[in-house]
N, C-alpha and C positions, 0 to 999 in steps of 0.2 A: 158412188163407189169408185175406188181407185183402180186404174188398170194395173196389170201384172208386169213384173219385171223378169220373171223366171221361166216363162213358158215360151219355147221356140216357135210354136204355132198355136193357133186358137183351138180350143177343145169345147165341144158341146156335150154335156152329161145329162143322162136321164135316169131317174130312180122311180120305181113303182110304189104304190101305197104301202107295200110290205116293209119298205125301208124304215117306216115309223117304228118298227120293233127294235131297231138298232139305235134309237135316239137316247142320248145321255144328256139330261138337262145341265149337268155340271160342265159340259164342254161347249156351251154357248158363249158368244161374245157377251160382254157386260150389258150392251144395249138389248140383245135378244133375251138374256136372262131376266132383265127387268120387265120385259113385255110378256114373257111366257105365263106368269100367274094371272095375267089379265085376260087371257084367251078362254072364254067360257064355252063357246059352241064346240061340240064334239068334233064335227067335221073340220073346223078351223084348226083345232088342236092337232088332229091327225096330219093335216097338210103341213103344219108348222114342224111337227116332229119329223116327218119324212124329209123335208127340205133341209132341216138342220142336221139330220143324220148324214145326208149327202155332203153338206159342207164340211162336217167333221172328217169324213172320208177324204175329201180333197185336201184338207189341212194335213192329214197323215201323209199325203203324197208330196207335201211341201208346197202346196198351191193355195192361193186365196182367190175367192170368186170375184168376178167383175160384174155379173148380172145374174139374177135369180128369178124364177117364175114357178108357179104351181097351179094345177087345175085338176079337179076331181080326184084329189089325193096323190096325183103324180107330181114329181118335182123335176125341174131342169135347172142347170147352172151352166154358165159360160165362163171359160178362162181365156185370157187374151194377153198378148205381149204388151210391154210398156208403150205408152204413147198413143194407143188406140182409144177411140170412144166406141163402146159396144153396147148392144142391147139384145135381149133374148126374150121371147114370149112363147108360152105354151098354152094352147086352148084345146078343149075337147068339144066336138060338135054336139050341140044340143038344140032342141026345138026352140025357135024364136022367130019373130017376124023380121027376117033379115032385110027385106026391102024397106020397111019402115025405119029401121035403124040406119041403113045406108043412106036413105034420103035425108035423114037428120044430120049425118056426120061425114059422108063421103063426098068426093068430088063428083059433079054431075056426070062426067064421062064414065066414072066407075059405076055409078048407079045405072046408067044406060046399059053398060055391059052386063051387069047383074040381071037386069030386066029381060035381057035376051036369052038367058040361060034357063034350061029346065031344071027342076029338082031331080036328083040331089046335087047336081053340079053347082047350082046357085048357092046352096048352103056352104059347100066346100070353098067356093070362091070368096064368099063373104068372110069366112074365118081365115082364109089365107091372107086377104087384105088386112083384116083386123090385127093378126099377129105381126104383120110387117109394120103397121102403124104403131102398135104398142112398142115394138123393138126400137122404132125411130124415137118415140117419146123418151125412152130410157137412155138411149145412146146420146141424144142431142139435148137432153134436159128440158124437153118441151112438156107443156100440159097435154093431156091426152087429146082433148078436142082440137087443140092447135095442130097436133101431129096428124090427126085424121084428115084435116083439111089441107095442110101444107105439104104432106108427103104422099105422093100419088103414084099409082102403079097401073100398068096396062099390059095385056097379052094380045098378041096378034100372030096367028099362024104358029103357035107353040113357042114363040119367042117373047120374053118379058122385057119391059123397059120401065124406068121409074125416074122420079125427080124428088129429092128430099131437101130439107132446109139446111144444106151444108155445101160449102165450096170445095171440100176435100174429096179425095178418092174414097169410094165406098163400094161395098159388096153386100149382097143379101142372099141368103139361102133359106128356102122353106122346105121342110121335110114332113113326112107322115110317119113318125116313128112307130105308131101303132094304128090299126084301122080306127078311124074316127078321131084321131089326134093330129094336130097341126102345130109345128114348132118352127119359129122363124128366128134367124140370127142375122144381125146387122153389124158390120164392122166399118168404121169410118177412120181414115188415116189423114194425117196432115199432108199438105202439098209436098210431093216428092218422096213421101214415105211409102214403101211397098206394103201391100196388103198381104198378111200371112195366109197360109193354108188353113183349112178347117177340118178337124177330125171329129168323129162321133163316137161316144162311149156310153156304156150303161153300167149301173151298179145297183145292188150288190152282185147280180149275175152279169157276166161279161156280154157284150153285144155279140149276137150270133149271125146277123145278116145286115148288110148295109140298109140304112133307112131310105125308103123311096124319096127321091127328090121331086118336089112339086114345082119349084121355081128356082131359077138362078138368075140374079140380076146384077149388073155391073154398071157403075157410073160411066158416062160418056167421057173419053179422054179430052182434056182441055188443051 
């Protein structure tokens, strides 16, 4: 997906499942309109409807999306200035064997850190890392398993650090926009290009309080 040319700063948007009620099939892109009739699962159709309603709203604002994600009926979109590579991922915490998944996909140091945490901190940390890695996959054009192994993050004393498969400047923010939800945003700039600020928004109801920030990570200056 192409970066944007019209947004002075980056914007993360969140829409609840109720946004599906504002979906207009006639306002989809040609590619989305062709796919819409093939979606048979009711849950998948509701997620699709909510996310495309959000995109139609952003189009009304004169914007085009640069990254899109949805989970449990909720939708998120990221808008970004021209020249950035960006990725966004939204996940809701759900029961799963996070250690087994991490041992299969994560860096051994990340697995070790997860093993040292009690529940529910372990589940939250797993999803925080997962959304970061999904955002990396989208921004850098990587396969998901490649991103889970080559983009790694660590926390020590409340401070986060990371390494991703890019030589450019980058920043990552991870939020908890709702209890049980984790949303990660990654922005990657060319060498010498400044990284823009990031603002958070909700639709169709406006945001009423800042989203709690779970992690803020910046590349090490070269």
